[in-house]
C-alpha positions in Angstrom: 69.1 113.3 63.5 69.2 110.9 60.5 66.5 108.4 59.5 67.4 105.0 58.1 65.2 102.6 56.2 65.8 99.2 54.6 65.1 98.0 51.1 64.5 94.3 50.6 62.5 91.7 48.8 61.0 88.5 50.1 62.1 85.0 49.1 59.9 83.1 51.6 57.4 83.9 54.3 59.4 83.0 57.4 62.5 85.0 56.5 60.5 88.0 55.3 58.3 88.4 58.4 61.3 87.8 60.6 63.2 90.6 58.7 60.2 92.9 59.3 60.3 92.2 63.0 64.1 92.7 63.2 64.1 95.9 61.2 61.4 97.3 63.5 63.1 96.2 66.7 66.4 97.6 65.6 64.9 101.1 65.1 64.8 101.4 61.4 62.1 103.8 60.1 60.7 101.7 57.3 60.8 98.5 55.3 60.8 99.3 51.6 60.1 96.7 48.9 61.6 96.8 45.4 59.1 96.8 42.5 60.2 94.9 39.4 57.3 93.0 37.9 58.4 89.6 36.6 61.8 90.0 38.4 60.6 89.8 42.0 57.7 89.7 44.4 54.8 92.1 44.4 55.8 94.9 46.8 52.3 95.6 48.2 51.5 91.9 48.9 54.8 91.5 50.7 54.4 94.7 52.6 50.9 93.7 53.7 52.4 90.6 55.2 55.0 92.7 57.0 52.3 94.9 58.3 50.7 91.9 60.0 53.8 91.3 62.2 54.8 94.9 63.0 53.1 97.9 64.6 55.1 101.0 64.0 57.3 100.3 60.9 56.7 102.3 57.8 56.0 100.3 54.7 56.4 101.4 51.1 57.5 100.6 47.6 61.0 101.7 46.6 60.3 102.4 43.9 57.2 101.6 41.8 57.7 101.9 38.0 55.3 104.6 37.0 55.8 103.7 33.4 54.0 100.4 33.6 51.7 101.0 36.6 48.2 102.4 36.0 47.2 105.0 38.5 43.9 103.4 39.6 45.7 100.1 40.3 48.6 101.7 42.1 46.3 103.9 44.2 44.2 100.9 45.1 47.3 99.0 46.2 48.7 101.9 48.3 45.4 102.7 49.9 44.8 99.0 50.8 48.2 98.8 52.3 47.5 101.9 54.4 44.2 100.4 55.6 45.7 97.0 56.6 48.7 98.6 58.2 46.8 101.2 60.2 48.2 104.2 58.4 51.8 103.2 57.7 51.9 103.1 53.9 54.4 105.0 51.8 54.7 105.4 48.0 57.9 105.5 46.1 57.8 106.3 42.4 60.3 106.3 39.6 60.2 106.7 35.8 61.2 103.1 35.0 64.6 102.4 33.3 64.3 98.6 32.6 63.3 97.9 28.9 62.1 94.4 29.7 59.5 95.7 32.1 58.0 97.9 29.4 58.0 95.1 26.9 56.4 92.7 29.4 53.2 94.9 29.3 53.4 95.3 25.5 55.1 98.7 25.3 58.5 99.8 24.1 60.3 101.9 26.6 60.0 105.6 25.6 62.9 108.0 25.5 63.9 109.8 28.7 61.5 112.7 28.1 58.6 110.4 27.5 59.3 108.4 30.6 59.5 111.6 32.7 56.2 112.9 31.3 54.6 109.6 32.1 56.0 109.5 35.6 54.7 113.0 36.4 51.3 112.2 35.0 51.0 109.0 37.1 52.3 110.7 40.2 49.7 113.5 39.9 46.9 111.1 39.2 47.7 108.7 42.1 48.0 111.6 44.5 44.6 112.9 43.4 43.0 109.5 43.7 44.4 109.0 47.2 43.0 112.3 48.1 39.5 111.1 47.1 39.3 113.1 43.9 38.0 112.0 40.5 40.7 111.9 37.8 40.3 112.3 34.1 43.5 112.4 32.0 43.8 112.1 28.2 47.3 112.6 27.0 49.9 110.7 24.9 51.4 109.5 28.2 48.4 108.6 30.2 44.6 108.0 29.7 42.1 107.6 32.6 38.5 108.6 32.6 36.3 109.5 35.5 38.5 107.3 37.8 38.2 107.4 41.6 38.4 105.2 44.7 34.8 105.0 45.5 34.7 102.7 48.6 38.3 102.8 49.7 40.0 105.6 51.6 43.5 105.5 53.1 43.9 106.0 56.8 46.4 108.9 56.3 45.3 112.2 55.0 48.4 112.3 52.9 50.4 109.2 52.1 54.1 110.3 51.9 55.4 110.3 48.3 59.1 109.6 47.5 60.3 110.4 44.0 63.4 108.3 43.3 65.4 109.9 40.5 68.5 111.6 39.3 66.7 113.2 36.3 66.8 117.0 36.3 63.1 117.5 35.4 61.9 115.0 38.0 64.2 116.5 40.6 62.5 119.8 40.0 59.0 118.3 40.1 59.9 116.4 43.3 61.3 119.6 44.8 57.9 121.2 44.2 55.6 118.3 45.1 57.2 115.3 46.8 57.5 114.6 50.5 60.9 113.0 50.0 63.4 113.3 47.1 65.1 109.9 46.7 68.6 110.6 45.4 69.5 107.4 43.5 73.0 108.3 42.3 72.1 106.6 39.0 73.6 107.7 35.8 73.0 106.3 32.3 71.4 102.9 32.2 73.9 100.3 30.9 73.1 97.9 28.1 71.8 95.1 30.4 68.9 97.4 31.2 69.5 97.0 35.0 72.8 98.4 36.0 73.8 102.1 35.8 76.7 104.4 35.6 77.0 106.4 38.8 76.5 110.1 39.6 78.3 110.2 42.9 80.7 113.1 42.4 80.3 116.2 44.5 79.7 118.4 41.5 77.0 116.0 40.3 75.3 115.9 43.7 75.4 119.7 43.9 73.8 119.9 40.4 71.0 117.6 41.4 70.3 119.4 44.6 70.2 122.7 42.7 67.3 121.3 40.7 65.5 120.3 43.9 66.0 123.7 45.4 64.7 125.4 42.3 61.6 123.2 42.3 61.0 123.8 46.0 61.0 127.6 45.7 57.9 128.9 47.4 57.2 125.8 49.5 56.8 126.4 53.2 58.6 123.1 53.9 60.9 121.7 51.3 61.1 117.9 50.8 63.4 115.7 52.8 66.5 114.5 51.0 67.2 110.8 51.0 70.2 108.8 49.6 70.0 105.2 48.3 73.1 103.7 49.9 74.6 101.0 47.7 77.0 99.5 50.2 77.7 99.6 54.0 81.0 98.2 55.2 82.1 98.5 58.8 85.9 98.1 58.6 89.2 99.4 60.1 90.5 99.9 56.6 88.1 102.2 54.8 90.5 103.0 52.0 91.0 99.4 51.0 87.2 98.7 50.9 86.6 102.0 49.0 89.3 101.2 46.5 87.4 98.2 45.2 84.4 100.4 44.5 86.6 103.1 43.0 87.9 100.5 40.5 84.4 99.6 39.5 83.0 103.1 39.2 86.0 105.1 37.9 86.0 107.4 40.9 88.9 108.0 43.2 89.0 106.4 46.6 88.6 109.7 48.2 85.5 110.5 46.1 84.0 107.1 47.1 84.5 107.8 50.8 83.0 111.3 50.4 79.8 110.3 48.6 76.5 109.6 50.5 75.8 106.6 48.4 78.2 104.4 50.3 79.0 104.2 54.0 82.4 102.7 54.7 84.7 102.9 57.7 84.8 102.3 61.5 81.6 102.9 63.5 83.0 106.4 64.4 83.9 107.1 60.7 80.4 106.1 59.5 78.7 108.3 62.2 80.9 111.2 61.2 80.2 110.7 57.5 76.5 110.7 58.1 76.8 113.9 60.0 78.9 115.4 57.2 76.3 114.5 54.6 73.6 116.2 56.7 75.6 119.4 57.1 77.0 119.6 53.5 74.1 118.3 51.5 71.1 118.4 53.8 70.6 114.7 53.4 68.7 113.4 56.5 67.4 110.1 55.3 69.2 107.0 54.1 68.0 103.8 52.5 70.3 100.8 52.9 70.2 97.3 51.4 69.1 94.3 53.4 72.7 93.0 53.7 73.5 96.1 55.8 70.8 95.5 58.5 72.9 93.7 61.0 76.1 95.7 60.5 74.4 99.0 60.8 71.9 98.2 63.6 74.4 98.7 66.5 75.2 102.2 65.1 71.5 103.3 64.8 71.2 104.8 68.3 74.1 107.1 67.5 73.0 107.8 63.9 69.4 108.6 64.8 70.0 110.5 68.1 
């Protein structure tokens, strides 16, 4: 059985709440909001609005930039969302790749190693705060002193944590500690600070999963694996649709059709591809963009059975 969620961001109240209702009614597992301060809406405010018009839909950030989010503020937002949604909050975290977001809070974006250290420190602090613990951290990456949620407790004993990454160190950490490893398929950040090269090849996926497996050694239950799907196209000519992506990414058409980061083909071909990704990679969860909601909805009964 596969699990499908939707990543979106609001542009107005009516369309956002209607999307939340449609996503829940169609059988998607969660509505996930992107988190790019200054470049989009606040995810937790938007998700609280979605909570008011739904009853079972999971609600989470996908993903919050740990580089520019302070643990006490992030934990407060997540715990509040859990309270107002009746226990449906999720938390997605990433290391933060966009230089403009760092500069907007008065910092220069660190190198990869520095961003990874900061991400781990924030993840550990937020998880401890949500568990009701007092947190003190004093390191080059993070400082917090005698911090705790004193009058606010989430409904869930453990709010699910997704670590969205393609970085080897974070993949190992996620294997050891996260509930879900969000495989982004991202490679090197391009000069615009937003776009990425892709890591969609079979050998690249295998290398990433090896890091997760190494981190998960000794866990009773390893984390679930989730792929961020960049494009869903239901078509009778999968090769033609995949060829366009192949030209943009430098992959072969066959490699595009084989990767879990796109779903292209007839309904039967997409169902078969999802089953293949489960068997080959162990990927059981998929996040799709909002423009895929209607196209994929008729397939969900087969994909999630």
